[in-house]
C-alpha positions as a Markdown table, in Angstrom:
| # | Residue | x | y | z |
|---|---|---|---|---|
| 1 | Met | 96.9 | 95.4 | 88.4 |
| 2 | Cys | 99.5 | 92.7 | 87.6 |
| 3 | Ser | 99.9 | 89.0 | 87.8 |
| 4 | Phe | 103.5 | 88.7 | 89.2 |
| 5 | Ala | 103.3 | 90.7 | 92.5 |
| 6 | Asp | 100.7 | 91.8 | 95.0 |
| 7 | Tyr | 102.6 | 94.8 | 96.3 |
| 8 | Phe | 105.2 | 97.3 | 95.0 |
| 9 | Val | 107.2 | 99.3 | 97.5 |
| 10 | Ile | 108.7 | 102.4 | 95.9 |
| 11 | Cys | 111.1 | 104.4 | 98.1 |
| 12 | Glu | 113.9 | 106.9 | 97.8 |
| 13 | Gly | 117.3 | 107.5 | 99.4 |
| 14 | Glu | 119.2 | 110.8 | 99.2 |
| 15 | Ser | 122.6 | 109.2 | 98.8 |
| 16 | Ala | 124.3 | 105.8 | 98.0 |
| 17 | Arg | 124.8 | 105.3 | 101.7 |
| 18 | Gln | 121.1 | 105.9 | 102.5 |
| 19 | Ile | 120.0 | 103.6 | 99.6 |
| 20 | Arg | 122.4 | 100.9 | 101.0 |
| 21 | Thr | 121.0 | 101.4 | 104.6 |
| 22 | Ile | 117.4 | 101.1 | 103.4 |
| 23 | Asn | 118.3 | 97.9 | 101.5 |
| 24 | Asp | 120.2 | 96.5 | 104.5 |
| 25 | Glu | 117.4 | 97.2 | 107.0 |
| 26 | Ile | 114.7 | 95.7 | 104.7 |
| 27 | Glu | 116.8 | 92.5 | 104.2 |
| 28 | Lys | 117.7 | 92.3 | 107.9 |
| 29 | Glu | 114.2 | 92.6 | 109.2 |
| 30 | Leu | 112.7 | 90.2 | 106.7 |
| 31 | Lys | 115.5 | 87.7 | 107.3 |
| 32 | Lys | 114.5 | 87.7 | 111.0 |
| 33 | Glu | 111.1 | 86.5 | 109.8 |
| 34 | Gly | 112.7 | 83.8 | 107.6 |
| 35 | Val | 111.9 | 85.8 | 104.4 |
| 36 | Leu | 114.7 | 85.9 | 101.8 |
| 37 | Pro | 114.7 | 87.8 | 98.5 |
| 38 | His | 114.1 | 85.6 | 95.4 |
| 39 | His | 116.1 | 88.0 | 93.3 |
| 40 | Arg | 118.1 | 91.2 | 93.5 |
| 41 | Glu | 119.0 | 93.7 | 90.8 |
| 42 | Gly | 121.0 | 97.0 | 90.6 |
| 43 | Gly | 123.4 | 98.4 | 93.1 |
| 44 | Thr | 123.8 | 101.3 | 95.4 |
| 45 | Asp | 126.1 | 103.2 | 93.1 |
| 46 | Ser | 123.6 | 102.9 | 90.2 |
| 47 | Gly | 121.0 | 104.7 | 92.2 |
| 48 | Trp | 118.5 | 101.9 | 92.0 |
| 49 | Leu | 118.0 | 98.6 | 93.8 |
| 50 | Leu | 115.3 | 96.0 | 93.3 |
| 51 | Leu | 114.5 | 93.3 | 95.9 |
| 52 | Asp | 112.1 | 90.7 | 94.6 |
| 53 | Tyr | 110.3 | 88.9 | 97.4 |
| 54 | Ser | 107.9 | 87.2 | 94.9 |
| 55 | Asp | 104.6 | 88.8 | 96.1 |
| 56 | Val | 106.3 | 92.0 | 97.1 |
| 57 | Ile | 108.7 | 94.0 | 94.8 |
| 58 | Val | 110.8 | 96.7 | 96.5 |
| 59 | His | 112.3 | 99.5 | 94.5 |
| 60 | Ile | 114.9 | 101.7 | 96.2 |
| 61 | Phe | 115.8 | 104.7 | 94.1 |
| 62 | Gly | 118.0 | 107.8 | 94.3 |
| 63 | Ala | 116.1 | 111.0 | 93.5 |
| 64 | Ala | 117.2 | 111.3 | 89.9 |
| 65 | Glu | 116.6 | 107.6 | 89.1 |
| 66 | Arg | 113.1 | 107.7 | 90.7 |
| 67 | Glu | 112.2 | 110.7 | 88.5 |
| 68 | Tyr | 113.7 | 109.0 | 85.4 |
| 69 | Tyr | 111.9 | 105.7 | 85.8 |
| 70 | Asn | 108.7 | 107.4 | 87.1 |
| 71 | Leu | 107.1 | 104.2 | 88.5 |
| 72 | Asp | 104.8 | 106.3 | 90.6 |
| 73 | Glu | 103.1 | 107.5 | 87.4 |
| 74 | Leu | 103.2 | 104.1 | 85.8 |
| 75 | Trp | 101.4 | 102.5 | 88.8 |
| 76 | Gln | 99.1 | 105.6 | 89.5 |
| 77 | Asp | 95.9 | 103.5 | 89.1 |
| 78 | Ala | 97.0 | 101.0 | 91.7 |
| 79 | Lys | 95.6 | 101.3 | 95.2 |
| 80 | Thr | 97.9 | 103.1 | 97.6 |
| 81 | Val | 98.2 | 101.1 | 100.8 |
| 82 | Leu | 100.6 | 103.5 | 102.6 |
| 83 | Ser | 102.3 | 106.7 | 101.5 |
| 84 | Ile | 104.9 | 108.4 | 103.7 |
| 85 | Gln | 106.5 | 111.6 | 102.5 |
């Protein structure tokens, strides 16, 4: 579907605190495996964070930001590996 990543992770937090916690846990667990993000964008107060691990791009949204950016629809033709709701 794209040349710059193999996987996209799209998730949502209900508050800035939850968005920060999701981010912190992803970074903590991957750091244990020696995997560090290549790039970061956004901030918890903006309602959107992006963690770029080269082959895996992680988007952490607040509810309003997820609806606004609508990446789920943009990537609807991509194969879903796991969906938790």
